[in-house]
N, C-alpha and C positions, 0 to 999 in steps of 0.2 A: 531034218528037223520037222517037227509037227507044225503045222499052220496055226496061226493065231485065230481062235474062233471069231466069227463076226459079232459085233456089238449090235443088238436089235434095238435096244433102248437104254437110256441112262436116267434112272429116277433119283432125284435129290430131295433128301428129307431134312428138315429142320426139326430136331427133337429136344426135349427137355434133357438137361445135363445128367439127371439121375436115372434115365430111362435105360434099362439094360436088356430089354426083350425085343424092342422093335427090330434091331439089326439081326439078331440071330433068326428071328421069325421070318423076316423078309428074305434073308439069304437062304433059308431052308426051302421056302416056297416059290421064290422067283424062278421063272422058267429059264432054260439055257439062253444065254445071249443077253439077258437083263442085268445090267449093273445096278447096284444100289450104293449111293453115296450119301454120306451123313455129315451134318454140321450140327453141333450142340449149342444150346443157349441155356444159361442159368435163369429160368423163367417160372418155375414152380416151387411149391413149398416155401421154404424161408426166402427164396429169391423171387417170389411172385410180385409182379408190378402190373400197372395198367398197360393196356395195349399202346397207348400214347407213349408212355415211358420206354416201353420195349422197342418202339419203331426203329431207332438208329441201329440197335443190335440185330434187328430183324433184316435190315437193309444189307448190313455187312455179311450176315450169314447167307442170304440170297446170292450176293454177288460172289461169294466164294464157291457156291454151287454152280453158279453160271460160268465161273472160270473152269470148272470141271466138265463143261459142255453138257450138263444135264438137260434133258428134253422136257422135263416137267419138275418144277420146284414146289414142294409141299410143306407147308407149315403143319407139322404132324404132332398135334396135341389136342385130344378131344375137348377136355374142358376149356383149354385156352382158346380154342377156335370158336366156341359156343358162348362163352361167358359173357360177352358184351353184345349178344343178340345178332340178328341178321346184318344189321349195320356194321357192327365190329368185325364180322367175318368178312364182309365186303371190303372193309378197310385193309385187312390183312392181304387179300388178294391183289387190290390196287397197289398196295406198298411193294409187293414182291414184283408185279409186272412193270411197274413204273421204273424200278430200280434196275431190272435186268432185261427188259424186253422180251422175256420168256414166258411160256404158259405157266400158271400157277394154280395151286389148289390148297385146301386145308383139309384136315380130317372131316370137319363138318361138311365140306363140299362133297367128299366122297360118301359120306353116310347118307346124305340127302339123295345123291344119285342112286345109291344102292337101294334105298327104300322106294324110290320112284321106279327103277327097274323091276322091283318085286311087286310093284303095285300095293305098297303097304302103307296104310294111313293110320291104323289103330295098332299101337305099340305097347309092349312090356318092355321096361327099361330097367336094367340092373347095372349098378357101378360100384366101384370101390370107394367112391368119394365121400367126404363129409357132407352133411345135408345142405350147406349153402352152395357148393359147387354142384351137387346133384340137382338142387331145385333150379339153378341157372340152365342146366341141360333140358329140363322139363319145359321151362319157359322157352328155350330156343326151339324145341321140337314143336311146341304148340304155336308159336309165332310163324313157323314155316308150314302150317296146315296139317299137322299130325295130332292125334289124340293119344295120350299116354294113359292107357286104361288101368295099368298096375305098374308100380315101381317100387324099387328098394335101393336105398344107399346103405352099402355094407360098412362105411365109415371105418375102413381099415387105416391104420396109422402111418401113412406115408409110403413112399416108394419101397422101402424094404419090405413092408407088409404086403404090398401089392404083389411083389415078386415072389414072395414066400407062399402065397395062397396058391394051392394046387388046382389043376383042371377041375377036380371033383367038386370043389366049392362053387365054381361057376355052374356046373352041371346041376347040382342039387338045388342051389338057390334059384335058378331059372325054373327047374321043374316045380319048385314050391310056389312060383308065380304064375303057373299056367292058367290061361284064361281064354275061353272059347272066342272072346270078342277080338282077340289079337290077330292081326294079319302077320306079324313078325315080331321077333325078340331081338332086342338090341343090347349087346354086352359091351358096355362103354369102358374105354380107356385103352391106350397103346402100350401100357406096361404091365399086362396081366397075361396069364396063362389061359386065355379064352379059346384059342383056335382048336385045341383037341376036343373041346366040348360040342363044336358046331355039329358034326356029323351025328353023334348020338342024341343031341337034343332035337335035331330035325326029324330023326327017325321016330323019336318017341312023341314029339308034339304035332308032328305033321304040318309045321309051319317053318318058313325060313328064318334063319338066325343070321344076324349081322353082327360083326365084331370090328372094332376100330382097325386093327391091322389088316384083317381080311379085306374089309371095304376099301382101304386105301391102296392095298396092292392091286385089287381088281380094277379100281378106277384108273390107277396110274397105268396099268397095262393097256386098258381100252383107250385112254387119251393118247397113248403112244402108238395107237393103231394095231395092237396085238390082240388077237381073239383067243388066246391060250386058255384052256380049261385046266385049272390047277386042281388035282385030286385032293380030297380030304377037306376042302374048304367050303363045302356046301353048295346050295342051289344058286347063289349069287354068282358063282363063277362059270355058270352056264349062260349068263345073261350078257346082252350087248348093253352099251350105254343107251339110257333113254334120250330121246331128242325132244327139243334142243337142249344142249347143255350151255348154260350161261356162264361166263367167266368174266 
């Protein structure tokens, strides 16, 4: 009988219940020996609540992933991890770590680490969100020392519309925002077809591109001590974590 391949890392993701792209994208791009385990929460769209109200469910979700022996537990929702600013993001990390005793991250954690690794301070931001959620991301990025030099909220009509939008929309929309002041381009949201746009955008713009699922996969690999370079996911996957990483 064939031997069971060794497990090199287990990544645990807490995702919105309507998200249908994180799992296939992670499983497509995760290197051999990297397992991806997912727990869902009803926390976006009509189910949106404050982080304080979400906390008991977040604890249960994190404990379930700890039961699965995940090496890193990630609250994986870009808007949700940024909407209450750096203090809110810190509260999410503390909630997971205190409940499980395991390393924790959020999508925001991963994006900030990615921007630091790429030495990117001036950004172009593109999201599928309504203006209010998009503005909260601009505020989060500004509060963490970045300058958003251009941005656009596509205001797509919820998860079904996010998923239906093809990679070409992200490619064309980012190209329309091209700005020589930008150090990097950030395609925000874990439930969009942004990954196929990364390589062509970098080739055309001459700047690195960060996307939510790409950044979180990269961060998770590096936090688990893996230096794999994943093809097709851009310049970020060539980088190590910046030091120090605060958690």
